[in-house]
C-alpha positions in Angstrom: 24.7 -6.2 10.4 22.8 -3.3 9.0 24.8 -0.2 7.9 22.6 2.8 7.1 25.2 5.3 6.1 28.8 5.5 4.9 30.3 6.1 8.3 28.6 3.2 9.9 29.5 0.9 7.1 33.2 1.8 7.3 33.2 1.3 11.1 31.5 -2.1 10.7 34.0 -3.1 7.9 37.1 -2.1 10.0 35.8 -4.1 13.0 35.1 -7.2 10.9 38.5 -7.1 9.2 40.3 -6.9 12.5 38.5 -10.0 13.7 38.4 -11.9 10.4 40.6 -11.4 7.3 37.9 -12.7 5.1 35.2 -10.4 6.5 35.7 -7.8 3.6 34.7 -10.4 1.1 31.8 -11.6 3.2 30.6 -8.0 3.6 30.7 -7.4 -0.2 28.6 -10.6 -0.7 26.1 -9.3 1.8 26.0 -5.9 0.0 25.4 -7.6 -3.4 22.6 -9.7 -2.0 20.9 -6.7 -0.4 21.1 -4.8 -3.7 19.6 -7.8 -5.5 16.8 -8.2 -3.1 16.2 -4.4 -3.1 15.9 -4.4 -6.9 13.5 -7.4 -6.7 11.3 -5.7 -4.1 11.2 -2.3 -5.7 11.2 -3.0 -9.5 10.8 -6.6 -10.7 8.2 -7.9 -8.2 5.9 -4.8 -8.6 6.1 -4.9 -12.4 5.3 -8.6 -12.2 2.2 -7.8 -10.1 1.1 -5.2 -12.6 1.5 -7.6 -15.5 -0.4 -10.3 -13.7 -3.4 -8.0 -13.1 -3.2 -6.7 -16.8 -3.0 -10.3 -18.0 -6.0 -11.2 -15.9 -7.9 -8.4 -17.5 -6.9 -9.6 -21.0 -8.2 -13.1 -20.2 -11.4 -11.7 -18.8 -11.9 -9.5 -21.9 -11.3 -12.3 -24.4 -13.6 -14.7 -22.4 -16.4 -12.2 -22.4 -16.0 -11.5 -26.1 -16.0 -15.2 -27.0 -19.1 -15.8 -24.8 -20.7 -12.5 -25.9 -21.1 -11.2 -22.5 -21.3 -7.6 -21.1 -18.1 -5.9 -20.1 -16.6 -6.3 -16.6 -18.3 -3.1 -15.6 -21.7 -4.4 -16.8 -21.9 -2.4 -20.1 -24.1 -4.1 -22.6 -22.4 -4.2 -26.1 -23.6 -5.0 -29.6 -21.4 -7.6 -31.3 -20.2 -6.9 -34.8 -21.1 -10.3 -36.1 -24.7 -9.8 -34.8 -24.8 -6.1 -35.5 -27.0 -6.4 -38.6 -29.4 -8.8 -36.9 -29.7 -6.6 -33.8 -30.4 -3.6 -36.0 -33.3 -5.6 -37.6 -34.8 -5.9 -34.2 -34.9 -2.1 -34.2 -36.6 -1.9 -37.6 -40.2 -1.2 -38.4 -41.2 -4.8 -37.9 -43.8 -5.4 -35.2 -42.7 -7.1 -32.0 -44.7 -8.4 -29.1 -44.2 -6.7 -25.7 -45.3 -7.9 -22.3 -48.9 -6.6 -22.9 -49.2 -8.3 -26.3 -49.4 -5.0 -28.2 -47.2 -4.1 -31.2 -44.9 -1.1 -31.5 -42.8 0.3 -34.3 -39.3 1.6 -34.0 -37.6 4.2 -36.3 -34.6 2.6 -38.0 -35.6 1.3 -41.4 -33.9 -1.8 -42.9 -32.6 -2.3 -46.4 -35.3 -1.7 -49.1 -37.7 0.0 -46.8 -39.1 3.6 -47.3 -37.3 6.5 -45.7 -37.7 10.2 -45.4 -34.3 11.3 -44.0 -30.8 9.8 -44.2 -30.9 9.0 -40.5 -34.1 7.1 -40.9 -32.2 4.1 -42.1 -30.2 1.6 -40.2 -26.6 2.4 -39.4 -24.4 1.9 -42.5 -27.3 2.4 -45.0 -28.2 5.6 -47.0 -31.6 7.0 -48.0 -31.7 7.1 -51.9 -34.9 8.1 -53.7 -37.0 7.5 -50.6 -35.6 4.0 -50.1 -32.9 2.7 -47.7 -30.1 1.4 -49.9 -26.5 0.4 -49.9 -24.0 3.3 -50.4 -22.3 3.9 -53.7 -20.1 6.8 -52.9 -18.7 8.9 -50.0 -21.0 11.8 -50.6 -24.1 9.7 -49.7 -22.5 8.6 -46.4 -21.5 12.1 -45.4 -25.1 13.3 -45.4 -25.3 11.9 -41.8 -21.6 12.2 -40.8 -18.9 14.3 -42.4 -16.3 11.7 -41.4 -18.1 8.7 -43.0 -16.9 6.9 -46.1 -18.4 4.2 -48.3 -16.3 1.1 -47.5 -16.6 -2.6 -48.0 -17.8 -4.4 -44.9 -16.3 -7.8 -44.1 -19.4 -8.6 -42.0 -22.2 -7.6 -44.3 -20.4 -8.5 -47.5 -21.5 -5.2 -49.1 -20.4 -1.5 -49.0 -21.5 0.2 -45.9 -21.0 3.8 -44.5 -18.2 3.7 -41.9 -15.9 6.2 -40.2 -12.9 7.1 -42.3 -9.5 5.5 -41.6 -7.0 7.4 -39.6 -4.7 8.8 -42.3 -7.2 9.0 -45.2 -7.2 11.9 -44.7 -5.5 13.0 -41.4 -7.4 16.3 -41.0 -7.5 19.2 -38.5 -10.1 17.4 -36.4 -7.7 14.5 -35.9 -5.0 16.9 -34.8 -7.3 18.5 -32.4 -8.5 15.3 -30.7 -4.9 14.1 -30.5 -4.0 17.3 -28.6 -7.0 17.1 -26.3 -6.4 13.3 -25.7 -2.8 14.0 -24.8 -3.6 16.7 -22.3 -6.5 14.7 -20.8 -4.3 11.6 -20.2 -1.5 13.8 -18.8 -3.9 15.1 -16.2 -6.1 12.1 -15.6 -3.5 9.3 -15.3 -1.5 10.8 -12.4 -4.9 11.6 -10.7 -5.8 7.9 -10.7 -8.8 8.2 -13.1 -9.2 7.2 -16.7 -10.5 10.4 -18.2 -13.3 8.8 -20.1 -15.7 11.5 -19.0 -13.8 13.9 -21.3 -12.6 11.5 -24.0 -16.0 10.0 -24.9 -17.9 13.4 -25.5 -14.8 14.6 -27.4 -14.6 11.6 -29.7 -18.3 11.8 -30.4 -18.5 15.6 -31.0 -15.2 16.4 -32.7 -14.1 13.0 -34.0 -17.6 12.3 -35.3 -17.4 8.7 -34.0 -20.7 6.9 -33.2 -21.0 5.6 -29.6 -20.5 2.1 -31.1 -16.9 3.1 -31.9 -16.2 6.1 -29.8 -16.6 4.4 -26.4 -14.3 1.5 -27.3 -11.7 4.0 -28.6 -11.8 5.8 -25.2 -11.2 2.4 -23.5 -8.1 1.8 -25.6 -6.8 5.3 -24.9 -7.4 4.8 -21.1 -5.6 1.5 -21.2 -2.5 3.1 -22.7 -2.5 5.7 -19.9 -3.1 3.1 -17.2 -0.1 1.0 -18.4 2.4 3.8 -18.1 0.7 5.2 -14.9 1.1 1.8 -13.2 4.6 1.3 -14.6 5.7 4.3 -12.6 3.5 3.8 -9.6 4.2 0.2 -8.8 8.0 1.0 -8.6 7.5 4.0 -6.3 7.7 3.9 -2.6 5.5 5.4 0.1 6.7 8.9 1.0 6.8 8.3 4.8 7.4 4.5 5.1 9.4 1.7 3.6 6.6 0.1 1.6 5.1 0.2 -1.9 3.2 3.3 -2.9 0.1 1.2 -3.9 -1.9 0.1 -0.9 -2.5 -3.5 -1.9 -4.6 -4.3 1.2 -7.0 -1.6 0.3 -7.3 -2.8 -3.2 -8.0 -6.3 -1.9 -10.9 -5.0 0.3 -12.5 -2.6 -2.2 -12.1 -3.9 -5.7 -14.2 -7.0 -5.3 -17.1 -5.1 -3.8 -16.7 -2.5 -6.5 -17.4 -5.1 -9.1 -20.4 -6.3 -7.1 -21.8 -2.8 -7.1 -21.6 -2.7 -10.9 -23.7 -5.9 -11.1 -26.5 -4.1 -9.2 -26.0 -0.9 -11.1 -26.4 -2.3 -14.6 -30.0 -3.3 -13.9 -30.9 0.2 -12.9 -29.2 1.4 -16.1 -31.0 -1.2 -18.2 -34.5 0.0 -17.2 -34.0 3.7 -16.6 -34.6 6.3 -19.4 -31.6 8.3 -20.6 -32.8 11.6 -19.2 -33.0 10.2 -15.7 -29.5 8.7 -16.0 -28.2 12.1 -17.2 -29.7 13.9 -14.3 -28.3 11.5 -11.7 -24.9 11.5 -13.5 -24.7 15.3 -13.3 -25.8 15.3 -9.6 -23.3 12.6 -8.5 -20.4 14.1 -10.4 -21.2 17.6 -9.1 -21.1 16.4 -5.5 -18.0 14.4 -6.1 -16.3 17.4 -7.7 -17.3 19.6 -4.7 -16.0 17.1 -2.2 -12.7 16.7 -4.1 -12.3 20.5 -4.3 -12.8 20.8 -0.6 -10.2 18.0 0.0 -7.7 19.9 -2.3 -8.2 23.0 -0.2 -7.8 21.1 3.0 -4.6 19.5 1.8 -3.3 22.9 0.6 -3.9 24.5 4.0 -2.4 21.5 5.8 0.8 21.6 3.7 1.2 25.3 4.0 0.8 25.1 7.8 3.5 22.4 7.9 5.8 24.7 5.9 5.3 27.6 8.3 6.0 25.3 11.3 9.2 24.2 9.7 10.3 27.7 9.0 9.5 28.7 12.6 11.7 25.8 13.9 14.5 26.9 11.6 14.3 30.5 12.9 14.4 29.3 16.5 17.6 27.4 15.7 16.1 23.9 15.9 18.1 21.4 13.7 15.8 18.5 14.3 14.4 17.2 11.0 11.3 15.1 10.5 11.4 11.8 12.3 12.1 8.8 10.1 9.7 5.9 10.1 11.0 2.8 12.0 10.5 0.7 8.8 13.6 2.4 7.3 15.8 1.4 10.3 15.1 -2.1 11.6 17.6 -2.1 14.4 18.0 -4.7 17.1 15.7 -2.9 19.6 12.6 -3.7 17.5 10.8 -6.8 18.6 11.0 -9.7 16.2 7.2 -9.9 15.6 7.1 -6.2 14.8 10.2 -6.5 12.5 8.4 -9.2 10.5 5.4 -6.9 10.0 7.6 -4.1 8.7 9.5 -6.4 6.4 6.3 -8.0 5.1 4.8 -4.5 4.3 8.0 -3.5 2.4 7.1 -6.1 -0.3 4.3 -6.5 -2.8 1.4 -8.4 -1.2 0.6 -11.1 -3.7 -2.1 -12.5 -1.4 -4.2 -9.4 -2.3 -3.8 -10.1 -6.0 -4.9 -13.7 -5.3 -8.1 -12.4 -3.6 -8.8 -10.2 -6.7 -8.3 -13.3 -8.9 -10.7 -15.4 -6.9 -13.3 -12.7 -6.9 -12.9 -12.3 -10.7 -13.4 -16.1 -11.2 -16.6 -16.1 -9.1 -18.1 -13.1 -11.0 -16.9 -14.4 -14.4 -18.4 -17.9 -13.9 -21.8 -16.5 -12.9 -21.7 -14.1 -15.9 -21.1 -17.0 -18.3 -24.0 -19.0 -16.8 -26.3 -16.0 -16.8 -25.4 -14.8 -20.3 -26.0 -11.3 -21.6 -27.5 -9.3 -24.4 -25.1 -10.8 -26.9 -24.8 -14.2 -25.4 -27.1 -17.1 -24.5 -27.0 -18.3 -20.9 -28.3 -21.5 -19.4 -31.4 -19.7 -18.1 -34.0 -17.4 -19.6 -33.9 -13.7 -18.8 -36.2 -12.8 -15.9 -36.7 -16.4 -14.7 -36.0 -17.5 -11.1 -32.8 -19.2 -12.2 -31.7 -16.0 -13.9 -32.1 -14.0 -10.6 -30.4 -16.7 -8.6 -27.3 -16.4 -10.9 -27.4 -12.6 -10.6 -27.4 -12.9 -6.8 -25.0 -15.8 -6.6 -21.7 -13.7 -6.5 -23.0 -11.5 -3.7 -22.7 -13.9 -0.8 -19.5 -15.6 -2.1 -17.6 -12.4 -2.8 -18.9 -10.6 0.4 -17.9 -13.7 2.4 -14.4 -13.5 0.9 -14.1 -9.8 1.6 -15.3 -10.3 5.2 -12.7 -13.0 5.7 -10.0 -10.7 4.4 -11.3 -7.9 6.5 -11.1 -10.1 9.6 -7.4 -10.8 8.8 -6.7 -7.1 8.4 -8.6 -6.3 11.7 -6.5 -8.9 13.6 -3.4 -7.6 12.0 -4.3 -4.1 13.1 -4.9 -5.2 16.7 -1.5 -7.0 16.7 0.1 -3.7 15.5 -1.5 -1.8 18.4 -0.3 -4.5 20.9 3.3 -4.4 19.5 3.6 -0.6 19.3 3.5 -0.3 15.5 4.1 3.2 14.3 1.5 4.1 11.7 2.5 6.4 8.8 0.5 9.5 7.9 -2.5 8.6 5.8 -2.7 4.9 6.8 -6.1 3.3 7.0 -6.9 1.9 10.4 -8.6 -1.4 9.8 -10.8 -1.4 12.9 -13.9 -3.7 13.0 -16.1 -0.7 12.1 -14.0 0.5 9.2 -13.6 -3.0 7.8 -17.4 -3.2 7.7 -18.2 0.3 6.5 -15.5 1.1 3.9 -16.5 -1.7 1.5 -20.1 -0.3 1.5 -18.7 2.9 0.2 -17.2 1.0 -2.7 -20.4 -0.9 -3.5 -22.0 2.6 -3.9 -19.2 3.6 -6.3 -19.7 0.4 -8.3 -23.4 0.9 -8.4 -22.9 4.5 -9.7 -20.4 3.2 -12.3 -22.8 0.5 -13.6 -26.0 2.6 -13.3 -24.6 5.9 -14.8 -22.1 4.5 -17.3 -19.0 6.1 -15.8 -15.6 4.7 -14.9 -15.4 3.3 -11.4 -12.1 5.2 -10.8 -13.9 8.5 -11.3 -15.8 7.9 -8.0 -13.3 5.6 -6.3 -10.4 8.1 -6.3 -12.3 10.7 -4.3 -13.6 8.0 -1.9 -10.0 6.9 -1.1 -9.2 10.6 -0.3 -12.3 10.8 1.9 -11.0 7.8 3.8 -7.9 9.8 4.7 -5.4 8.4 2.3 -2.5 10.5 1.2 -3.1 11.9 -2.3 -0.2 10.1 -3.9 -1.2 6.8 -2.2 -4.9 7.2 -3.0 -4.4 8.0 -6.7 -1.8 5.2 -7.1 -4.2 2.6 -5.5 -7.1 3.8 -7.6 -5.0 3.7 -10.8 -3.9 0.1 -9.9 -7.5 -1.0 -9.8 -8.2 0.8 -13.1 -5.7 -1.3 -15.1 -7.7 -4.5 -14.6 -11.0 -3.0 -16.0 -9.2 -1.1 -18.7 -7.3 -4.1 -20.0 -10.5 -6.3 -19.9 -12.8 -3.9 -21.8 -10.1 -2.9 -24.4 -9.4 -6.5 -25.3 -13.1 -7.4 -25.4 -13.9 -4.6 -27.8 -10.9 -5.5 -29.9 -12.0 -9.1 -30.3 -15.6 -7.9 -31.0 -14.4 -5.8 -33.9 -15.7 -2.5 -32.4 -12.2 -1.0 -32.4 -10.8 0.6 -35.6 -7.3 -0.8 -35.4 -5.5 2.2 -36.8 -7.3 4.6 -34.4 -7.0 2.2 -31.4 -3.2 1.7 -31.8 -2.6 5.4 -32.4 -4.6 6.7 -29.5 -3.3 3.9 -27.2 0.1 5.2 -28.1 -1.0 8.7 -27.2 -2.3 7.3 -23.9 1.1 5.7 -23.2 2.9 9.0 -24.0 0.4 11.1 -22.0 0.7 8.9 -19.0 4.5 9.0 -19.1 4.6 12.8 -19.4 2.0 13.3 -16.8 3.7 11.1 -14.2 7.1 12.6 -14.9 5.9 16.2 -14.5 3.8 15.4 -11.4 6.7 13.5 -9.8 9.1 16.4 -10.5 6.8 19.0 -8.9 6.1 16.8 -5.9 9.9 16.3 -5.3 10.8 19.9 -5.9 8.1 21.7 -3.9 7.2 18.9 -1.4 3.5 19.5 -2.1 0.7 17.1 -3.1 -2.4 19.3 -3.0 -2.2 20.0 -6.7 -2.6 16.2 -7.4 -6.1 16.5 -5.7 -6.7 19.8 -7.6 -6.0 18.0 -10.9 -8.5 15.3 -10.0 -11.1 17.9 -9.2 -10.5 19.7 -12.5 -10.9 16.4 -14.4 -14.1 15.6 -12.6 -15.5 19.1 -13.2 -14.7 18.9 -17.0 -16.3 15.4 -17.1 -19.5 16.7 -15.3 -20.0 19.5 -17.9 -19.1 17.4 -21.0 -21.1 14.3 -20.0 -24.0 16.3 -18.9 -24.1 18.2 -22.2 -23.7 15.0 -24.2 -26.5 13.3 -22.2 -28.8 16.2 -22.6 -28.2 16.2 -26.4 -28.9 12.5 -26.7 -32.1 12.9 -24.6 -33.3 15.8 -26.8 -32.6 13.8 -29.9 -34.5 10.8 -28.6 -37.5 12.9 -27.7 -37.5 14.5 -31.2 -37.4 11.1 -32.8 -40.3 9.9 -30.7 -38.3 7.2 -28.8 -39.5 5.8 -25.5 -38.7 8.2 -22.6 -40.1 6.1 -19.8 -39.1 2.9 -18.0 -37.6 0.3 -20.4 -37.8 -3.5 -20.4 -35.0 -5.4 -18.7 -35.2 -8.4 -20.9 -35.1 -8.2 -24.8 -38.3 -8.7 -26.7 -38.9 -12.1 -28.3 -40.0 -12.5 -31.9 -42.9 -14.9 -32.4 -44.4 -16.8 -35.4 -44.5 -14.8 -38.5 -42.0 -12.3 -37.1 -39.3 -14.9 -37.0 -39.9 -15.7 -40.6 -39.8 -12.0 -41.5 -36.4 -11.8 -39.7 -35.0 -14.7 -41.8 -36.1 -13.1 -45.1 -34.6 -9.7 -44.1 -31.4 -11.4 -42.9 -31.1 -13.1 -46.3 -31.3 -9.7 -48.1 -28.3 -8.4 -46.2 -26.3 -11.7 -45.9 -26.9 -13.4 -49.3 -23.9 -15.7 -48.9 -25.0 -17.0 -45.4 -28.6 -17.4 -46.6 
């Protein structure tokens, strides 16, 4: 017996009591069971799904840090333990390239001659024309006003490093706190991380090096993603009795998104910085334009709906909006259709299982292949290397095609049974199941090639597919938490996160995500409008375009002034030979006397 309002419940209760004196007790038991299952379906189960995805990201990040692999998005990283050695590779020592010729890079190691403070390797100072270990803060602040001379647990000697959070907590810290809070308040409800604003801001105002500024942005985004998903996984679809997050879409698009990053990172590895900056600005500009158009279309559509409702009210029509059948599963609904509605009302853990299998496939191939910081089982550039690069493609694509076939057959069953689709539902036809994943491969390629968060492009793509703004941003945000948790934990283990700043700005991310979601939810409920959610997304993308374009141009100009290579780069690292390996051991002993 299903009672949907107080009047129906009283009528059912009276009828049952007349026929059976114990019916009142039985009805109360049924009510308690329904409330318990409702709490499980709407709160406990969704939060469990979110925690599983976040835990999967933590495992992925720790594994990649231990194996010294690139991040889940394909970003190459420099490991703290090997930081000094890698910088020696960038010193003035000669290295053999593919043509056998030698070349000299700019960063000078300890004890070498220098002209300017920035001529020396990171952490060293230029004193009396020689690269040396710092002795006071003033020497370090010649290259960065936020640097201090601090003992390094890795090098075993004092090195120039960014100041701790509260020593001192100055006006620039206050400013980046405020900008971070506002950025997360806007970005989290829009389903994107906000890294396009955070990274340039941390580098320009906070004076962090990219080595620490990028990981700090990941920690901040992770905080915003946690609170964003805490709210979203408990929310329900505005027009149907189902979760707000579209788990089937996540199942179809997230695996191919990761595949796209695998392809994109190779383009990033060989392309010069100026080319990446130009393509980044072009892609973000087009994405911003399309999102702005979508915001305008949504605004016009919602305003038209309001006018139609006002017209009906003036004509005396009392008919309200029709309720979706999933809210009222009466006896007239066929059993097969009832099962579909009931299954959709709960979290689809099969989708999370598909994400897990895809992650395992990609992670295993990454371990075997190795990365810039880790040694794989094959040499970079060899046939085995390229076979391992390509290995995830057929396996993950086969898995996605299998899942797509399931969704297509489910869609055909819905049509046969007379299923009523809600506004914004994706129709998984054969064509759509084949074409939509290709869009996400493009988004993954752009993320890997241009160094931007996948959610920055994925959110607008979901809107272009016809998703409701609230559903699209929630689904995009759900996919962000996996990559955010993975990269944050990896950078934490690697030692590239200053713990005080990371915890503080992760807390700001948590607060910003909570405030942003609360405010957006309030305005959506009060004004029954969602166009401003798309407008916020467009504003975040526009700000990211300007800031990342400016930062990229500044880096390219600096590289040109310093005489760095502005053409195509090598994919595989250079290998030291003969005397060069002996020179490397001598130079390593100078910086690591204990280990020597």
